[in-house]
C-alpha positions as CSV (number, residue, x, y, z in Angstrom):
1,X,6.0,-2.0,-16.7
2,X,5.8,-5.6,-15.7
3,X,2.3,-6.9,-14.6
4,X,1.3,-8.9,-11.5
5,X,2.7,-12.3,-12.4
6,X,5.7,-11.5,-14.2
7,X,9.1,-13.1,-14.1
8,X,10.5,-9.6,-12.7
9,X,8.8,-10.2,-9.4
10,X,11.9,-12.0,-7.8
11,X,13.7,-8.7,-8.7
12,X,11.4,-6.7,-6.2
13,X,13.4,-5.4,-3.3
14,X,11.1,-2.8,-2.1
15,X,7.3,-2.9,-2.6
16,X,5.3,0.2,-2.3
17,X,1.2,-0.5,-1.5
18,X,-0.5,2.8,-2.4
19,X,-3.9,4.3,-3.5
20,X,-5.4,3.7,-7.0
21,X,-3.1,5.9,-9.0
22,X,-6.0,6.4,-12.0
23,X,-7.6,8.4,-9.8
24,X,-7.4,12.0,-8.9
25,X,-6.9,13.6,-5.2
26,X,-4.1,14.2,-2.9
27,X,-2.5,10.9,-2.4
28,X,-2.8,9.8,-5.7
29,X,-1.5,12.7,-7.0
30,X,1.4,13.1,-4.3
31,X,2.4,9.3,-4.8
32,X,2.2,9.5,-8.5
33,X,4.5,12.6,-8.8
34,X,6.9,11.0,-6.5
35,X,7.0,7.8,-8.9
36,X,7.4,10.1,-11.8
37,X,10.6,11.8,-10.3
38,X,12.7,9.1,-9.1
39,X,14.4,5.7,-10.8
40,X,14.9,2.9,-8.1
41,X,15.9,-0.4,-9.4
42,X,14.0,-3.2,-7.6
43,X,10.8,-0.9,-6.8
44,X,7.4,-2.7,-7.1
45,X,4.2,-1.0,-7.1
46,X,0.9,-2.8,-5.7
47,X,-2.0,-0.6,-6.6
48,X,-5.6,-0.6,-5.2
49,X,-6.5,0.3,-8.7
50,X,-6.4,-2.2,-11.6
51,X,-4.1,-0.4,-14.0
52,X,-1.1,2.5,-13.7
53,X,-0.3,5.4,-16.0
54,X,2.6,3.9,-18.1
55,X,4.5,6.8,-17.6
56,X,4.7,5.8,-13.8
57,X,4.9,2.2,-14.7
58,X,7.8,1.8,-16.5
59,X,9.9,3.1,-13.4
60,X,8.7,0.0,-11.6
61,X,10.2,-3.5,-11.6
62,X,6.8,-5.1,-11.0
63,X,3.2,-4.0,-10.9
64,X,0.4,-5.6,-8.7
65,X,-3.0,-4.7,-9.5
66,X,-5.2,-5.2,-6.7
67,X,-8.5,-4.0,-7.6
68,X,-9.5,-2.9,-4.1
69,X,-12.9,-0.9,-4.1
70,X,-14.9,-1.5,-0.9
71,X,-14.6,-2.7,2.3
72,X,-15.7,-5.9,1.5
73,X,-12.9,-6.7,-0.8
74,X,-10.4,-6.6,2.0
75,X,-9.8,-10.4,2.2
76,X,-9.4,-10.8,-1.7
77,X,-7.1,-7.9,-1.4
78,X,-5.2,-9.4,1.1
79,X,-4.8,-12.9,-0.5
80,X,-3.8,-11.1,-3.8
81,X,-1.2,-8.8,-2.3
82,X,0.1,-12.1,0.0
83,X,0.6,-14.2,-3.0
84,X,2.6,-11.3,-5.0
85,X,4.8,-11.1,-1.6
86,X,5.0,-14.4,-1.2
87,X,6.6,-14.9,-4.8
88,X,8.7,-11.7,-4.8
89,X,9.8,-11.7,-1.2
90,X,10.7,-8.2,-0.9
91,X,13.3,-7.0,1.9
92,X,10.8,-4.0,2.7
93,X,7.2,-2.9,2.1
94,X,6.1,0.6,2.4
95,X,2.3,1.2,2.7
96,X,1.0,4.9,1.4
97,X,-2.0,5.5,3.7
98,X,-4.4,3.6,6.3
99,X,-6.1,1.1,4.0
100,X,-2.8,0.0,2.2
101,X,-1.2,-0.3,5.8
102,X,-3.8,-2.7,6.6
103,X,-3.8,-4.8,3.5
104,X,0.2,-4.9,3.6
105,X,0.5,-5.8,7.3
106,X,-2.2,-8.6,7.1
107,X,-0.4,-9.8,3.6
108,X,2.9,-10.0,5.4
109,X,1.5,-12.1,8.0
110,X,-0.6,-14.6,5.8
111,X,2.5,-15.1,3.3
112,X,5.0,-15.5,6.2
113,X,7.4,-12.8,4.9
114,X,9.8,-11.1,7.5
115,X,10.1,-7.6,5.6
116,X,10.3,-4.3,7.3
117,X,7.1,-2.5,7.1
118,X,7.0,1.5,6.9
119,X,4.1,3.5,6.8
120,X,3.7,7.0,5.0
121,X,0.8,8.7,6.6
122,X,-0.7,10.9,3.4
123,X,-4.0,11.8,5.6
124,X,-4.5,12.3,9.4
125,X,-5.4,9.1,10.9
126,X,-8.5,10.9,12.6
127,X,-9.6,12.6,9.5
128,X,-9.2,9.2,7.8
129,X,-11.3,7.6,10.5
130,X,-14.1,10.2,10.2
131,X,-14.2,9.5,6.4
132,X,-14.7,5.8,7.1
133,X,-17.9,4.3,5.9
134,X,-20.7,3.9,8.9
135,X,-21.9,0.4,10.4
136,X,-19.8,-2.5,10.7
137,X,-17.2,-1.2,8.3
138,X,-16.5,2.0,10.0
139,X,-16.2,0.0,13.6
140,X,-13.9,-2.3,12.0
141,X,-11.3,0.7,10.8
142,X,-9.9,1.9,14.0
143,X,-9.0,-1.9,15.3
144,X,-7.7,-2.9,11.9
145,X,-5.6,0.3,11.6
146,X,-4.1,0.1,15.1
147,X,-3.2,-3.6,14.5
148,X,-1.6,-2.8,11.4
149,X,0.5,0.0,13.1
150,X,1.6,-2.4,16.0
151,X,3.8,-4.2,13.2
152,X,5.4,-0.8,11.3
153,X,9.2,-0.5,11.7
154,X,9.2,2.9,10.4
155,X,6.7,5.6,10.0
156,X,6.4,8.9,8.4
157,X,3.8,11.6,8.5
158,X,3.3,14.7,6.1
159,X,2.1,17.0,8.9
160,X,2.7,17.8,12.4
161,X,-1.2,17.0,13.5
162,X,-0.6,13.7,11.8
163,X,2.6,13.0,13.4
164,X,1.2,13.7,16.9
165,X,-1.9,11.5,16.2
166,X,0.4,8.4,15.0
């Protein structure tokens, strides 16, 4: 596995942006299983966490730990991903979940990279917005997600309900 800032970044053709794979839970577990069962040259992964399981990491060309924990982390996370995208210039970026989509969409705009943007809906959007924190962060979730969705080129949902909402 090559870490953030490695020479292998220029070999990334497709960048996946996803949840913290060091945590348990549905989205992280499903994505971890997918990564363990595929071999894709040129695949980079940007994780909301700080590290990734070596069994998953060795299948990637490059890894960018974003360290995203809370809503106030968005500007820093977007900046880190924008720098990575600017150096690697992937042809496609695929976001797994609503928060990774918000970050990936903004990072592509900040970096000025015209990559295709895909979105894989892991949880239903309405359910994700109900889980958003109250207050200012909760009120920002819906418009940020709508803005990011307006830049998608391809969307996939894991349920008919999720597809209908999208």
